[in-house]
C-alpha positions in Angstrom: 6.7 5.0 -3.8 8.0 2.4 -6.2 9.0 0.0 -3.4 6.7 -3.0 -3.9 4.4 -0.8 -6.1 4.1 -0.6 -9.9 4.8 2.6 -11.8 1.2 2.9 -13.1 -0.2 2.7 -9.6 2.3 5.2 -8.0 2.3 7.8 -10.8 -0.9 9.8 -9.8 0.2 9.7 -6.1 3.7 10.9 -7.2 2.2 13.8 -9.2 0.0 15.0 -6.3 2.8 14.6 -3.8 5.2 16.7 -5.8 2.6 19.3 -6.5 2.1 19.7 -2.7 5.7 19.2 -1.7 7.9 20.5 -4.5 11.0 20.7 -2.3 12.6 18.8 0.5 12.2 21.8 2.8 8.4 21.9 2.2 8.2 18.2 2.9 10.3 18.4 6.0 8.0 21.1 7.4 4.8 19.0 6.9 2.7 17.3 9.5 2.6 13.6 9.4 -1.2 13.5 8.9 -0.9 15.7 5.9 1.8 13.4 4.4 -0.3 10.3 5.1 -3.4 11.9 3.6 -1.5 12.3 0.3 -0.3 8.7 0.6 -3.7 7.4 1.4 -4.6 4.5 -0.9 -1.0 3.7 -1.8 -0.4 1.3 1.1 2.7 0.4 3.0 2.4 3.6 5.0 5.7 3.1 6.8 7.3 4.4 3.5 5.5 7.7 3.9 6.7 8.1 7.5 10.3 7.1 6.5 10.2 9.6 3.7 9.1 12.4 6.0 11.8 11.6 8.6 14.4 11.3 5.8 13.5 14.8 4.5 13.7 16.2 8.1 17.1 14.6 8.6 18.5 15.9 5.2 17.3 19.4 6.0 18.6 19.3 9.6 22.0 17.5 9.1 22.8 17.9 5.4 21.8 21.5 4.7 18.9 20.4 2.6 21.1 18.5 0.1 20.6 14.8 -0.4 24.0 13.1 0.4 25.7 11.4 -2.5 27.9 9.2 -0.3 26.5 5.7 -0.1 27.2 5.3 3.6 25.5 8.5 4.6 22.6 8.1 2.2 22.2 4.5 3.4 21.6 5.8 7.0 18.5 7.7 6.0 15.2 6.2 7.4 13.7 3.6 5.1 16.7 3.3 2.8 18.3 -0.1 2.0 20.7 -1.3 -0.6 18.2 -1.2 -3.5 17.1 2.4 -2.8 20.7 3.4 -2.3 21.8 1.9 -5.6 18.8 3.2 -7.6 18.9 6.8 -6.3 22.6 7.3 -6.3 23.3 5.7 -9.7 20.5 7.7 -11.4 20.9 11.0 -9.6 24.6 11.1 -8.9 26.2 8.6 -11.5 27.5 6.4 -8.7 28.4 3.0 -10.2 26.2 1.1 -7.7 24.0 -2.0 -8.6 20.3 -2.4 -8.2 18.4 -5.6 -7.6 14.6 -5.8 -7.7 12.3 -8.5 -9.0 12.7 -7.4 -12.6 16.5 -7.2 -12.5 16.7 -10.5 -10.6 14.6 -12.2 -13.3 16.8 -10.9 -16.2 20.0 -12.0 -14.4 18.7 -15.4 -13.5 17.7 -16.1 -17.1 20.7 -14.6 -18.9 23.1 -16.6 -16.7 20.8 -19.5 -16.1 21.3 -19.1 -12.3 18.8 -20.8 -10.2 18.6 -18.1 -7.6 15.7 -16.2 -6.2 15.8 -12.7 -4.8 13.5 -13.8 -2.0 16.1 -16.3 -0.8 19.0 -14.8 1.2 21.6 -17.0 -0.5 20.1 -16.5 -3.9 19.9 -12.7 -3.3 23.6 -12.6 -2.5 24.4 -14.4 -5.7 22.3 -12.0 -7.8 23.7 -8.9 -6.0 27.2 -10.1 -6.9 26.2 -10.5 -10.5 24.6 -7.1 -10.6 27.6 -5.4 -9.1 30.0 -7.0 -11.6 27.9 -5.8 -14.5 27.1 -2.2 -13.6 29.3 0.2 -15.7 31.4 3.1 -14.4 29.9 5.3 -17.1 26.2 6.1 -17.0 25.3 3.5 -14.3 21.9 5.0 -13.9 21.0 4.4 -17.5 22.2 0.9 -17.2 20.2 0.1 -14.1 17.0 1.7 -15.5 17.5 -0.3 -18.8 17.8 -3.6 -17.0 14.8 -2.8 -14.8 12.7 -1.8 -17.9 13.8 -4.9 -19.7 12.5 -7.1 -16.9 9.3 -5.1 -16.6 8.4 -5.0 -20.3 10.1 -7.8 -22.2 11.6 -10.4 -19.8 8.2 -11.0 -18.2 7.5 -13.6 -15.5 5.1 -15.5 -17.9 5.1 -15.5 -21.7 8.4 -13.5 -22.0 8.8 -11.7 -25.3 12.2 -13.3 -26.1 12.0 -12.4 -29.8 12.2 -8.7 -28.9 15.0 -9.1 -26.3 18.3 -7.5 -27.1 20.0 -10.2 -25.0 18.4 -13.1 -26.7 21.6 -14.2 -28.4 23.5 -14.5 -25.1 20.7 -15.7 -22.8 21.6 -19.1 -21.5 18.1 -19.9 -20.3 16.8 -19.3 -23.9 19.6 -21.5 -25.3 18.5 -24.3 -22.9 14.9 -23.7 -24.0 14.0 -23.3 -20.3 13.3 -19.6 -20.0 10.3 -19.9 -17.7 12.2 -22.3 -15.4 14.2 -19.3 -14.2 14.2 -17.9 -11.6 12.9 -20.7 -9.4 9.5 -20.1 -7.9 9.7 -18.7 -4.4 7.4 -20.3 -1.8 4.2 -18.2 -1.5 3.3 -16.8 1.9 0.1 -18.5 3.0 -3.1 -16.4 2.7 -4.4 -15.2 6.0 -8.2 -14.9 6.1 -9.7 -12.4 8.5 -13.2 -11.4 9.4 -14.0 -7.8 10.3 -17.2 -5.8 10.9 -17.5 -2.0 10.3 -20.3 0.4 11.2 -21.4 3.1 8.7 -22.6 6.0 10.8 -23.8 8.9 8.7 -24.7 12.5 9.6 -25.9 14.8 6.8 -23.9 12.9 4.2 -20.8 12.8 6.3 -19.2 9.5 7.5 -18.0 9.0 11.0 -14.4 7.7 11.1 -12.1 6.8 14.0 -8.3 7.2 14.1 -6.6 3.8 14.2 -3.7 3.0 16.6 -1.3 0.1 16.8 1.4 -1.2 14.5 -0.9 -1.8 11.5 -2.4 1.4 9.8 -1.4 3.5 12.8 -2.6 7.1 12.5 -5.0 6.3 9.6 -8.8 6.8 9.8 -11.7 4.5 8.9 -15.3 3.8 10.1 -15.5 2.2 13.5 -14.7 -1.5 13.1 -13.4 -4.6 14.9 -11.8 -7.8 13.9 -14.0 -10.8 14.6 -13.1 -14.1 16.3 -14.1 -17.4 14.8 -17.4 -17.6 16.7 -17.9 -13.8 17.3 -20.9 -12.1 15.8 -20.5 -8.7 14.1 -23.4 -7.1 16.1 -22.0 -8.0 19.5 -18.4 -7.1 18.6 -19.4 -3.8 17.0 -21.6 -2.9 19.9 -18.7 -3.4 22.3 -16.4 -1.4 20.1 -18.7 1.6 19.6 -19.4 1.6 23.4 -15.6 1.7 24.0 -15.5 4.8 21.7 -18.2 6.4 23.8 -20.9 6.0 21.1 -24.5 5.0 21.7 -25.5 3.4 18.4 -28.3 1.3 17.0 -26.9 -1.3 14.6 -28.7 -2.6 11.6 -27.2 -5.4 9.4 -27.0 -4.5 5.7 -26.6 -8.1 4.6 -23.6 -7.0 2.6 -19.9 -8.1 2.8 -16.9 -6.4 1.2 -13.9 -8.6 0.3 -10.8 -6.4 1.0 -7.2 -7.5 0.2 -4.1 -6.3 1.9 -0.9 -8.0 0.7 -1.3 -11.6 1.9 -4.4 -10.9 3.9 -8.0 -11.4 2.6 -10.4 -9.5 4.9 -14.1 -10.3 4.7 -15.8 -7.2 6.0 -19.4 -7.2 7.3 -21.1 -3.8 6.7 -23.5 -2.6 9.3 -25.6 0.6 9.4 -25.3 2.6 12.6 -27.7 5.3 13.9 -26.4 7.5 16.7 -28.8 7.6 19.6 -26.8 10.4 21.3 -24.4 13.0 20.1 -20.9 11.7 19.5 -18.5 12.8 22.1 -15.8 15.4 21.3 -12.6 13.5 20.7 -9.4 13.9 18.7 -9.9 10.4 17.5 -13.4 10.7 16.1 -14.7 13.0 13.4 -17.3 13.2 10.6 -15.8 13.6 7.1 -16.7 13.6 3.4 -16.5 10.0 2.3 -13.7 10.7 -0.2 -11.9 13.3 1.9 -8.4 14.0 0.6 -7.2 16.1 3.5 -7.4 13.1 5.9 -5.4 9.8 5.7 -8.3 7.4 5.2 -7.5 3.7 4.8 -8.2 2.0 1.5 -11.1 0.2 3.2 -12.6 3.6 4.3 -12.4 4.9 0.8 -14.0 1.7 -0.6 -16.8 1.9 1.9 -17.2 5.7 1.4 -17.9 5.3 -2.3 -21.3 3.7 -1.6 -22.3 5.5 1.5 -25.5 6.8 -0.2 -28.3 4.4 0.8 -31.7 3.8 -0.5 -34.3 5.1 1.9 -35.3 1.6 2.9 -31.8 0.9 4.0 -31.5 3.7 6.5 -32.1 2.9 10.2 -35.4 4.6 11.2 -35.7 6.3 14.5 -37.2 3.8 17.0 -36.9 0.9 14.5 -35.7 -2.3 16.2 -32.4 -3.8 15.2 -32.3 -6.4 12.4 -31.3 -7.0 8.9 -31.6 -4.0 6.5 -33.9 -4.4 3.6 -32.2 -2.0 1.3 -29.0 -2.2 -0.7 -26.2 0.2 -1.4 -26.4 2.4 -4.5 -23.0 1.3 -5.7 -20.6 1.1 -8.6 -18.3 -1.0 -6.4 -18.8 -4.8 -6.6 -20.2 -6.0 -3.3 -20.8 -9.6 -2.5 -24.0 -10.5 -0.6 -23.5 -12.7 2.4 
């Protein structure tokens, strides 16, 4: 969970996850949808699938005991050098290094090394430094201490050098160039995407569809479609709902949600949908509580579900012609008008 995610964000998910799956055996016997449901909202869902597969492999091939050998542990799904070093040094006292963004920043500054963990050559340099420093005794304590130092003291901006136990030996501080290390990595350009979703309600329940494909595969969210540069939300949504076997009258809400996923900024048009015929029976369509915890909803689905309740004026009326809605969401979630 801590891969690319801060502790404060992961902690409530971690607590719920361990409450439901207190042992590797209980996790190994779980269904993927159940695991994804508990992970829902944390993002990077490949981690959840890898964790489930790793638990199954440990139960099946290692008698339910996590292997403490680096080579065998490193063959588990989703495990790389960082996870191997972190888990085996902390859990099994293996003298293995770790290198994440916080550790890389500490090492770059202490040794005044212009190396970035995001650059392959720089990463090799920093891994070599980390490996030379990790002690044989209590390596897990050492690794956690360096990670914590980077997270709380050796900050990317406005580092708290006066509180740092390494301030006397930090070369970057001696050069008065602390914030010059590590060198800034090139930012991945922001990708801007347009999307439209249809809120289709039945007695307070929200219609969701199971996504497929490489991105968010197996997760659920309201019927939606990515829009081309000149494509209108109404036409694209009408085609998508027909593909799903739904007969829907669409009414524009006049609202747009700005949704961020890593380097993507998704501008989502929100449409109200009224079913004109009963939805077909399908394993990929269902009505759920907007905040359902027993189904892996996407973050967008949860965001939309928080303000599903509409003012009466905003609900599509039977027989009403399509057009822009006149109401607004009753919402505590900031929504930007289009």
